[in-house]
C-alpha positions as CSV (number, residue, x, y, z in Angstrom):
1,M,-3.9,1.5,9.7
2,A,-1.4,4.3,8.8
3,T,0.0,6.6,11.8
4,K,-1.2,10.2,11.7
5,R,2.3,11.3,10.5
6,E,2.2,8.7,7.4
7,S,-1.4,10.1,6.5
8,L,-0.2,13.6,7.2
9,E,2.8,13.2,4.4
10,H,0.1,11.5,2.2
11,L,-2.1,14.3,2.0
12,R,0.7,16.8,1.9
13,R,1.6,15.3,-1.5
14,V,-2.3,15.3,-2.7
15,P,-1.8,19.0,-5.2
16,L,-4.9,20.1,-3.6
17,F,-3.5,20.1,0.3
18,S,0.3,20.4,-0.6
19,N,0.4,24.0,0.9
20,C,-1.3,23.5,4.1
21,S,0.0,23.5,7.3
22,N,0.2,20.4,9.7
23,K,-2.8,22.1,11.7
24,D,-4.9,22.6,8.2
25,L,-3.9,19.0,7.1
26,E,-5.1,17.7,10.5
27,R,-8.4,19.2,9.9
28,V,-8.7,17.5,6.3
29,L,-7.8,14.1,7.9
30,K,-10.3,14.3,10.4
31,A,-12.9,15.0,7.9
32,G,-12.1,11.7,6.6
33,D,-12.2,8.1,7.1
34,E,-9.8,5.6,6.3
35,I,-10.8,2.3,4.7
36,S,-9.1,-0.8,2.9
37,A,-10.1,-1.9,-0.5
38,A,-9.1,-5.4,-1.8
39,A,-7.6,-5.8,-5.4
40,G,-10.2,-5.8,-8.0
41,Q,-12.5,-3.6,-5.9
42,V,-14.0,-0.9,-8.2
43,L,-14.0,2.8,-6.1
44,I,-15.4,5.0,-8.7
45,D,-17.7,3.9,-11.3
46,Q,-17.9,6.3,-14.6
47,G,-21.2,7.9,-14.9
48,Q,-22.2,7.6,-11.5
49,M,-22.7,10.1,-9.2
50,G,-20.1,11.1,-6.5
51,R,-20.3,12.4,-3.6
52,E,-16.7,12.1,-1.8
53,A,-13.2,11.4,-2.8
54,F,-10.6,9.6,-2.0
55,V,-6.7,9.7,-0.8
56,L,-4.5,6.6,-1.4
57,L,-2.5,6.3,1.7
58,A,-1.0,2.7,0.3
59,G,-1.5,1.0,-3.0
60,T,-2.1,1.3,-6.1
61,A,-5.3,2.1,-8.5
62,T,-5.7,2.6,-12.1
63,V,-7.9,5.1,-13.8
64,R,-10.1,4.3,-17.0
65,R,-12.1,6.8,-19.1
66,N,-14.1,5.1,-21.5
67,G,-12.1,1.8,-21.0
68,K,-8.8,3.8,-21.8
69,K,-6.4,3.6,-19.3
70,V,-5.4,7.1,-18.4
71,A,-3.4,7.2,-15.2
72,T,-2.2,4.7,-12.7
73,M,-2.5,6.1,-9.2
74,G,-0.1,6.0,-5.7
75,P,0.4,6.4,-2.3
76,G,-0.6,10.6,-2.2
77,G,-2.9,10.6,-5.0
78,I,-6.6,11.5,-4.9
79,L,-9.3,10.0,-6.8
80,G,-13.0,11.9,-7.6
81,E,-12.1,14.9,-6.0
82,L,-14.6,16.6,-8.4
83,A,-17.2,15.4,-6.4
84,L,-15.8,17.8,-3.5
85,F,-16.9,20.6,-5.4
86,D,-20.3,19.5,-7.1
87,H,-22.6,16.2,-7.6
88,G,-22.1,15.6,-11.0
89,P,-21.4,12.4,-12.5
90,R,-18.1,10.5,-12.1
91,T,-15.8,11.3,-15.3
92,A,-13.7,7.8,-14.9
93,T,-13.6,4.5,-13.5
94,V,-11.0,3.6,-11.1
95,V,-10.1,0.0,-9.6
96,C,-7.7,-1.1,-6.7
97,D,-4.7,-2.7,-8.7
98,T,-3.8,-3.9,-5.2
99,E,-5.1,-4.0,-1.8
100,C,-5.4,-0.2,-0.7
101,R,-5.8,2.0,2.1
102,L,-7.5,4.9,1.4
103,L,-8.6,8.1,3.2
104,V,-12.5,8.5,2.3
105,I,-13.5,12.3,2.5
106,P,-17.2,12.7,2.0
107,Q,-18.4,16.1,0.3
108,R,-20.1,17.6,3.2
109,E,-17.4,17.0,5.5
110,F,-14.8,18.4,2.9
111,L,-16.9,21.6,2.4
112,A,-17.4,22.2,6.7
113,T,-13.4,21.8,6.9
114,V,-12.9,24.5,4.0
115,E,-15.4,27.3,5.5
116,A,-13.6,26.5,9.3
117,V,-9.9,26.8,6.9
118,P,-10.3,29.7,4.8
119,A,-6.6,29.2,3.4
120,L,-8.3,25.9,1.7
121,N,-10.3,27.9,-0.9
122,R,-7.5,29.7,-2.2
123,K,-5.6,26.4,-2.6
124,M,-8.4,24.7,-3.8
125,L,-9.2,27.6,-6.9
126,E,-5.4,27.1,-7.9
127,Y,-5.6,23.7,-8.2
128,L,-8.8,23.9,-10.6
129,A,-7.1,26.7,-12.4
130,G,-3.9,24.7,-13.0
131,R,-6.5,21.8,-14.1
132,I,-8.0,23.9,-16.5
133,R,-4.8,24.9,-17.5
134,D,-3.7,21.6,-18.6
135,F,-6.6,20.4,-20.0
136,D,-6.4,23.8,-22.5
137,R,-2.8,22.7,-23.3
138,Q,-3.7,19.0,-24.1
139,Y,-6.4,20.1,-26.4
140,Y,-5.2,23.1,-28.0
141,G,-1.3,22.8,-27.6
């Protein structure tokens, strides 16, 4: 199990949480639960409904969309974050490459934290706007 300080540092690496204070990060940390996952375990299955996101605390995981590898994520990476905002289907499959330690953040607890920490609203909007701009550049150039 990661120490509280290690977990806070991993959360700080997540773009969604990078500008949060330690106090705000502690609230996000309390909203989730730490779990372990074995190498080869499917964390997220493309097309299935999502209700939580995962922050990698240790280990690596591969992200595949329509069977094609799109990324390898390591500590500080966030997986399935769109599920924090809606109940839509997962857009990719994520499989652990190694044994992983993860912080699982359920949507309900995350949204309650956002209500308690208004600064997260702005940060989330900035994060989502940046993702949209990235996709726009990839698609349109």
